[in-house]
N, C-alpha and C positions, 0 to 999 in steps of 0.2 A: 260252168260256174254258177254258183247260187245267185239268186236275184234279190233276196230280202232277208231281214233279220230272223224271221220265222224259219226259213230254210237253213240259216246258220245254226239256229238252236237245234234243229232236227239232226244236223251233222254231229252234234255233241254225243250222240249214241255210238259213234264210230270210235275205233281204237286209235286211229291216227288221222290227222287232217289230210285232205287231198294235196298231193305234191304240186299241183298246178296253181294253187292259191298263192296270192301275194304274201310275202313274208309277214307283213303287218297283220293280215287276217289270220295267219297261222299262229302268231303270237297271241292274238285275242282268243283264238280257239283254245290254246293251252291254258290261258288264264281262266276261261270259262270252265275248263275241266278241273281246275284247282291246282294246276301246276305253275305256280308263280315263277319258280326258278327258270323253267324252260321259256316262259313268256318273256321274262326279263333278259335272258341270254340273247334272244332274237332281237328284242327292242333296242338293246344297247349297241347292236351292230348295224342298225338302220340309221344311217347318217342323213336323215331327211327330217322335215318338219313333222311328218306323220310318225316317224320313229321316235322323235323327241316327245310328241304328245303321248304316245303309248308308254314311253318311259316315265313320263310325269304321272300318268294314271296309275301305273304299277307302284310307284313310290308313294302316291297318295293312299293307295289300298294298303300298303305296308304300314302306313301311319307316319311316314317320314315327310312331313309337309315342307320342311326346308329344302330337301333334295327335289321334291316334286315341284316346288316353286321355280327352282333353277331350270328344270326341264320344260315347264310351261313357257318360261321366257324364251328358251331356245326354240320352242315350237311357234313362238309368236302368238300365244294364246293366253287368255286370262286364266287364273286358277279356277278350276271348275267348282261351282258351288252346289251342284245337284248331287244326287246319290251316285254311288259307284256304278250301280246297275244302269242308270240313265246315261252316264258317260260311256260305259262299255257299249251300250246300244248305239249311241251317237257315233262312236268310232267305227263300229262294224258298218253302219249305214254309210258313213263317209267313204270307207274303203270300197264298198260295193258300187258307189256312184262314180268312183274314179276310173 
């Protein structure tokens, strides 16, 4: 398993994410690779606060703040006011610490 965000970024050169990664990390990998649909498909099946956070982020990225707000509330998190890159990194680091 990777240990930090830099290692996660290095894995973006691969064609597929490692199968032993947590689903949330796989969703974030697909998002970083530009595959919003694949990331969203995974996030919406994660019925956890982390899944809701990832779902919120993806809708914020899509520009759907109303839907994003709903998912932030489901995650028990405030609406993220930083950049999308900052939130993505924060989520990756959160998953790696879990």
